[in-house]
C-alpha positions, 0 to 999 in steps of 0.5 A, a space after each residue: 550735947 547729942 540728941 536722945 529721944 526714946 519717945 516716952 516721957 518717963 524714959 526720957 526723964 529717967 535718962 535725964 536724971 541718970 546722965 544729965 542733959 535737958 528734956 525739951 518739949 516747948 511750945 511752938 507755932 502750931 502748939 502754942 500751949 505745948 503738947 504735954 498735959 499739965 495735970 498728969 504729965 507736966 506737973 508730976 514730972 516737974 515735981 520729981 525733977 525739982 525733988 531731985 535737985 533739978 529745974 522744971 521750966 515752962 520756957 517762954 510761956 504766957 509772956 514770962 519764963 516760969 516754973 511748971 509747978 507754978 502753973 494753975 491748970 484751967 481744965 482737966 486736959 490743959 497743956 503746957 510746954 516743958 524744959 527740964 534738967 539739972 541746974 548746970 544745963 538749965 543755966 545754959 538755957 536761961 543764958 540763951 534766953 538772957 542773950 535774946 533779951 528775955 528776963 530769965 529766973 536766977 538759979 540761986 
């Protein structure tokens, strides 16, 4: 893998759809809920990724690893963490979570 970052979510997701890889914008200590807005960044892009056959995950958020499309926004500008990519690449991410002792979703 090599790092690529255009700085625009749309461009970065487009590149991920065309060439593979993983788009990451996870939560961290400073932004515990992530930085991308659920209603007009996270959920719409998650729908596009999943319709294209990929996986859109929140990573470890709210005590579990879940799908972005299963989030229930609680405010207009609420935020969420994002990890998106194809099944092969997301399998590597889920394997890393499993190796750390977390229960990751099945890709089947």
